[in-house]
N, C-alpha and C positions, 0 to 999 in steps of 0.2 A: 704404385711405386714411382718415384721421380728419378729419372735416370739421365746422366750426362755421358755421352759417348765421345771419346777423344780420338782423333785420327789426324796425323800431321800432314798427310796427303791422301786424297781419296779418289783417284782417277776412276771414273765409272766404267770405262770401256777396256781397261787393261790392268792386269794385276789383281791379286785376290783381296787387297785391303778395302778398296772401294766397293767391290761386290759384296763382301762380308758385311760392311757397314749398312748398305742399303737394305739387304734382305733381313738382317737381324733387327734393325730398327723398325721395319715394317711389321714384322711378326710380334715384336714387343708391344707395339701400339695395338695390334689386333687382340692381344691378351689383356688390354685395358690399362696399360702403363703409359705415363707421360714421358716422352723421349725427346731430348735435345742433343743435337750433334754439334760438336765444336771441331772445326776442320780448317786446315790451311789449304792453299791451292795445290793441285787442282781440286775444286770443290766437288762433292759427291752429287749424284742424282738421288733424290730421296722421294719416298712415296707420301701420299696425303696423310696428314696427321703428325708427321715428324718435323720438328723445328730445326732449322739450320742456323747456327751462330758462326759467322765467318771470323776466322782468326788469321788475318792475312799476313803472310810473310812478304819478303821482297820479290818472291817468285823468280828466283835466280835461274831456275832450270826449265822455264817454260819452253814448250816444243818449238815455238817459232824463234826463240832467241835464247838458247841455252848459255849458261855461264856469262850472263850479261852483267855489265857494270851499271848500277842504278845512277840516275841523275841526283844531284845534291838535294833537291827539294823532296826527294822520295824518303830520305832518312827521317825517322820519327823519334828514335831514342837509341839508347846504348845497345839494345838487343839487335837492332838493325845493323849497327856497326860490327857487332860480334858475328852476325851472319855473313856479312860481306868479307870480313877479315878471315874467317875460317875458309870460305871459298877461295879467296886469293892465295891462301897457303895450302891449297889442294885438298882441304878437308870437306866433309859433308856436314853442314851445320844443322839441318832441319830438325832432327829428333830433339836436339837440345833446345834450340831457339823456340820451337813450337811449344814445348812443355813450359818454358819460362813465360811465354805469352798466355798460355792456358791457365797457369797458376795465377797470373795477374787478373784474368777475367773471372775465374771462379772465386777469388777472394771477394769480389763484388757481389757474389750470389750466395753468400752464406745462408743456409736455411732453405735454399731452393731445391736441393737435391738430396736424395737418400743414399745414392751410390754413384760412383764414377767408374767407368770402364775405359781403360787405355787400349787402343788398337795398335799394338806393337811399336809404340814410340820409345818407351823406356828411357826417357830423358830425366835429367836431375830435377827438373821442375816438378816431377811427380812426387818427389819426397816432400816438397812443400804442400802439395795438394793432399797428400796422405795425412797431414796433420789436421786438415779441415773436413775431409770426407772419407768414408770407406772407399778404397780403391781396389778394383779387380783388374789384373793384368791379362792381356791376351798376347800370346806368342805363337804365330802360325808355324814358324820354325826359326831357330836362332840364326841371325844373319852371319854369325861366325862361319857357318857352312858355306854361304855365298863367298865370303872372303877367302876361304881356303881354296875353293874351286877357281875363283878369279885369279888368285896369286899363282896357282899352278899353271894357268894359261898365259900369264903375262911374262914378258921378256925384257931384259935390260932395264932402262930407266923407268919403263912403265910399271915395273914391279914396285919401285920405290913410291911412285905417285899413288898406286893402287893401295899400298899399305897405309899411306896417309889418308886416303879417301875413306877407308874403313876404320879410321881411328875412333869413330863413335861407338864401335862395338865394345870397346873397353868400358865405356860408360854404361851401356846396356847390361853388361855382365855384373856391374856393381849394383845397379838398380833392381834388376830382376829378383835376386834373392830376398829383397825387402818387401816384395808384394805377396799378398796371400788372400785368396787363392790366385793362381795363374791358370788360365784356360789355354789348352792346346788341342790340336786337331787329330793327332794320331799317336800311337805308341812309339813310332819312330821319332817324331818330334819331341815327345816327352823324354826319351832317352838322350837325345842330342842336347836338349835344354839342361838336363841334369848334368851332363858331362861338360858342356862348354860354359854354362852360366852358373853352375854350382847351386841350382835350385833344388831343394829337397823334393824328392818324388811325392812325398806326403802333402806338399803344398800345391800340387798340380791336379787339375781336373780335366779329364779327357772328354771333349765334346766335338765329334766329327762335324764337318760342314754339311750344308744342304744344297739342294738344286731347285731352281725356280721352274717348276713343271708347266707354268703358263707359257713359257717360251721354248723350253727344252723338252721335246716330246717327239715321238715318231710322226711322220707325215705320210701315212699310207696312200693318200690320194696323189702324192707327187713322186714320180719315179726318181730313182737314184741315178746320178750322172755316171755313165760308163767310164771306168778307169780313173775315177776321181778319188784323191786322197786329201785329207784335211788335217791341219794342225793349228792349235791356238797357242802361241808361244812368243815370248820376246825374242825377236829375230837375232839381235846382236849380243845377247847374253850367253856366254859359253855354257852356263849352267843349264840352259833350256835345250841344248842338244840339236839346234836347228842345222848346224853344219853336218852332223851325223846323218840327219834325215835327208839333206840335199845330196850327200854322197850316195846314200842308198837309192834314192830316186834316180840319180844319174846312171847307176848300174842297171836298174830295172828298165829304164827308158830305152836301153839299147835293144831290148827284146820284147817289150810290151808297150801298148799305147796307153800311157798313164799321164796324169797331170796332177800337180800339187797346188793347193791353196793354203797359204800361211796367213793366219789372222794376226797381223802385226805390221808395224811400220819400220822397216830397216833404215838405218842412217844412209842418206845418199852418198854413194861412193865408199861406204863402209865395208867391213869384212864380209857381211852376208851378201851384199850386192856383188862384191868382187868374186866371191865363190860361185855365185850363179853364173857369172861370165866365164870363169875358168872351166866350169863343168858344162858349158854350152846348154844351159837349161832355160834360156830366156823364153823359149816357146812352150816350156812345160810347167813353169812356176809362175804364180802370181801372188802378190801380197795385197791384202785388203785391210782397211782399218776404218774406224769411225762408224761402223755399222750398228744398227739397233740390235737389241736382244732378240727380237723376233726374226730379223734378217740372219743373225748368227745361228739361231736355232734351225732355221730352214736350210742354211748352208751345210750345217753338220748333218741334218737328217736326210739330205739328198746326196750326200757323199757315200761312196762305197766302203771306204776304210778311213778310220781316224787314227792318229798317232800322237802319243805323248813321249817324245824321245829324250826327256830330261836326263841329266847326269845326277840330279837330286831333286826331290820334292818333299816338302813337309806335309802336304796333303794332295793337292792338285784338283782344283775345281774344274778345269777343263776335262779331266778324265771322267768325272762324274757327269758333266754335261754331255759328253760324247755318249756315255752309256745310257743316259736318260733318253737320248734320241734313237736308241736301238741301233746305232752305227757301230759295227764291229771295231773294237779298239785293240791297238798294239801299244804296249806300254813298257817302259824300261823297268828292269828288275832292280830298283834302287830306292833308297829312302822309304817313304810311306807308301809308294805306289803298290807294291805287292799286297800290303794291308788293305788299301782302298779298293783295288780291283778284284782281289781274290782270284777265283778261277773263272771270272767273267770277262777276261781279256787274255790275249796272247802276250806273254812276257818275253822280253829280249834283254840281252846284256847291254848296259848303257855304254854309249860311245863306240859301238861295233856296227859299222855300216854294212858289212858283209852279212851278218846274221839278220839285221833289219831288212835288207834287200830280199833275202831268202824268204822271210815270213811274209813280206808284202807280195812277193811273187805267188806264194802258195795261196794266200787269201784272194788275190786277183783272179786266180784260176779256179777257185772252188766256191761257187755261190752258196752251196749248202753249208760249208763251214762259216761263211760270212753270216748267214742267217742264224746259225746256232749261237755264235759268239755274240751277235747283236742282241738276241733275245735274252741271253744270260746276263748281259750288262744291264738291260732294262729292268729285269726282275730284281737284280741286286739293288739298284737305286730305289725302286719302289719299297723295298723292305727296310732300307737302312738310312737314306739320306733325304730328310725333309727339313725345311727351315722352321716349321712349327715346333718340331721336337728340339731343334737347336735352341730356340728362344726359351722354351720351358725349362730346359736344363741350365741355361744361362741365368735365369731368374733364381734358381736354386743356389747358384754360386753367389749371386748378389746377397741373398739372405745370409749366407755364411759369412761374407765380408762384413755385413752390417752387424752381425752378432759379435764378430771378433773386434770390430771397432768399439763397440759398447763396453768391452772389457778393459779398454785402454784408459 
């Protein structure tokens, strides 16, 4: 089968979209399929046999120069002006502008692909692509949930700009019901997509995500670092609950010798760095970023406790990666997390630093419980979450889309 995978941004070291793209494309090639990825910046890391077609944006949100104003010579066409104009008016343009560019590229490739899969872009350009190829949609979770949580956390004028920033969600809600099938990763996400995007449940297919056990596995030859806690989460996103975790660690640090590593890059002088200062955690907390998968796997596998403190998750690859390393996991009882971790993690109320601190204290003091929870997590991953299975089920959805397209 000849497959085109679309992803408007595919950062390989942070966020689920780039991780999903890399592992799914690798396993599709291993099954014998021809796979080409079409992506905007940041571009993905892809394995051998997968072809990358760069669909460059103006890269307005690059880490070293966010919200930049391009020089005049950088503008190539009207889509570039649309991209900048949307940013200048506080909107987020990439889902729309990427799909417009992807439509233009795929029009040149008629006959080259049997199916196109969109990785949570849901821009209007997909409606044009849908006339040329069968299109499978992927929604890890509806961004309407992020919008709701961010708006609740915002105050004053920031609430107005946040509402404008998330304006693209209305577009996604119009495009999503017109794609069939749509793949999602959990029963929780399926229900949220149905509620917020009005996608019929009959049009959705549930395919949980996998974990790369080449990197995420126990390291019995390396001792766990005493008192170490690890979390993989976007530091400044309220939805990821890092503030709750920091407050819990601050409580625990008054009576136990613990340290926290957060795999993320907080904004210099931003809310997370400020909270670390307020809680006097400078000597207890470190942030790391840009590390390889192997380094991340070792970091998790040599930690005593792992935490996913999110206020919502549509799936949570970090939770599965923590469990694959047999590191005992504490996870919020929210979104898809209870479904993903089952009884193989200790669950806590989201946003409650008191309960989280109490659970961390208990696990810190009880090596036998840590061993039991870690083993349960590892066993659950080995039974349920592999990328090979994800790829095989995704191919079944491709065949369904191709058959549906043939009827049109």
